[in-house]
C-alpha positions in Angstrom: 128.3 -18.1 149.6 127.1 -16.9 146.2 124.1 -14.7 146.0 121.8 -13.5 143.3 120.0 -10.2 143.1 121.7 -7.2 144.6 123.5 -9.1 147.4 121.2 -7.9 150.3 120.1 -10.3 152.9 116.7 -9.0 154.1 115.7 -6.0 151.9 112.5 -4.7 153.4 110.4 -1.7 152.5 111.2 0.0 149.3 109.3 2.2 147.0 112.8 3.4 146.6 112.9 7.0 145.6 109.3 7.1 144.2 106.8 9.6 145.3 103.6 7.6 146.2 100.1 8.7 147.3 99.5 6.0 150.1 101.0 4.8 153.1 103.4 1.9 152.6 103.1 -1.3 154.7 105.1 -1.9 157.9 106.6 -5.3 158.1 107.7 -7.6 161.0 111.2 -9.1 160.7 111.8 -11.6 163.5 114.2 -14.5 164.1 116.1 -14.0 161.0 119.8 -14.6 160.2 121.7 -12.3 157.7 125.2 -13.5 157.0 128.1 -12.7 154.6 126.0 -10.7 152.1 127.8 -8.6 149.6 125.6 -5.6 150.6 123.5 -5.4 153.8 122.3 -8.0 156.2 119.1 -6.2 157.1 118.1 -3.2 154.9 115.2 -0.8 155.2 115.6 0.1 151.5 114.6 3.8 151.4 111.2 3.2 152.9 109.1 6.5 153.1 108.2 5.9 156.7 108.8 2.9 158.9 109.6 -0.2 156.9 109.6 -2.7 159.8 109.8 -3.8 163.4 113.1 -5.7 163.6 113.3 -8.1 166.6 115.5 -11.0 167.6 117.5 -11.0 164.4 121.3 -11.9 164.0 123.5 -10.2 161.4 127.2 -11.1 160.8 129.9 -9.9 158.5 127.9 -8.2 155.8 130.0 -6.1 153.5 128.1 -2.8 153.5 126.7 -3.2 157.0 124.7 -5.5 159.2 121.6 -3.3 160.0 121.2 -0.3 157.6 118.1 1.8 158.2 118.1 4.4 155.5 114.6 5.9 154.8 113.1 8.5 152.6 111.9 11.7 154.2 108.3 11.1 153.3 105.9 9.7 150.8 106.1 13.0 148.9 109.9 13.6 149.4 112.2 10.9 148.2 115.3 12.4 149.9 117.3 9.8 151.8 117.7 10.3 155.5 119.2 8.2 158.4 116.2 6.1 159.6 114.2 7.7 162.4 111.1 5.5 162.4 112.5 1.9 162.4 112.0 -0.2 165.6 114.9 -2.5 166.7 114.8 -4.6 169.8 116.8 -7.8 170.8 119.0 -7.8 167.7 122.6 -9.1 167.6 125.2 -7.7 165.3 128.8 -8.8 164.9 131.6 -7.9 162.4 131.4 -4.9 160.2 129.1 -1.9 160.6 126.7 -3.1 163.2 124.1 -0.2 162.7 124.3 2.3 160.0 122.1 5.1 158.6 120.1 5.4 161.7 119.0 8.3 163.8 116.5 6.4 166.0 114.8 7.7 169.1 116.1 5.7 172.1 112.8 4.0 172.7 113.0 2.5 169.2 116.5 1.2 169.6 116.9 -0.8 172.9 118.2 -4.1 174.1 120.4 -4.7 171.0 124.0 -5.8 171.1 125.2 -2.3 170.0 123.3 -0.7 172.9 125.5 -2.4 175.5 128.4 -0.2 176.7 130.0 -2.4 179.3 131.4 -5.2 177.1 132.2 -5.2 173.4 130.9 -8.3 171.7 133.7 -10.6 170.5 134.2 -14.0 169.0 134.3 -15.5 172.6 130.6 -14.9 172.9 129.8 -17.4 170.1 129.9 -21.2 170.0 131.0 -21.0 166.4 131.6 -18.5 163.7 131.9 -21.2 160.9 129.3 -20.0 158.3 129.8 -23.2 156.3 127.4 -24.8 158.7 124.6 -23.0 157.0 125.0 -25.2 154.0 124.4 -28.5 155.9 121.7 -30.8 154.6 118.3 -30.8 156.2 117.2 -33.9 158.0 115.1 -36.6 156.4 112.0 -35.1 157.8 112.9 -31.6 156.4 114.0 -30.2 159.7 116.8 -27.7 159.7 120.2 -29.0 160.7 121.4 -28.5 164.3 124.2 -26.0 164.0 126.3 -23.9 166.4 127.0 -21.0 164.0 126.3 -17.6 165.7 124.7 -19.3 168.7 125.8 -17.7 171.9 127.7 -19.4 174.6 126.0 -19.9 178.0 128.5 -17.3 179.5 127.7 -14.6 177.0 125.9 -11.6 178.4 124.1 -11.2 175.0 122.3 -14.6 175.3 118.8 -13.1 175.2 119.5 -11.5 171.8 119.4 -12.6 168.3 117.6 -15.1 166.2 118.4 -18.2 168.2 116.7 -17.0 171.4 
């Protein structure tokens, strides 16, 4: 897939490296799919503070990482730090760096595919990994096409995670 911009999927937050004199907004990113981006699938973009609450998102095969949570130290200090204030729950990440630039407290990082230690996620967990399904035409009524890409199988132990749940 070809992309414009800087090749990030969901680039949230920002104020990148600028000192500001107000609290930046906190966003909600829910039920989104970030796939095959040249940079990051989900990116907190140097937010000075929490950029978002990230829930039920799916990220696959993004070149620089699927969930990258780099923040700035504060509104008066633009030094990059691994994210400490982001909230991530019920997210699914497969292929490439699943979670990067994060130093999250455990209560902010639960029930994600990377928190599970008893089974590594694999291709067998998915009905399909064919990303070309994302380019299918919408229905005559404008409805999104019915696809199986990145949908979990009934047998997957991760079936409560990601954007299709």
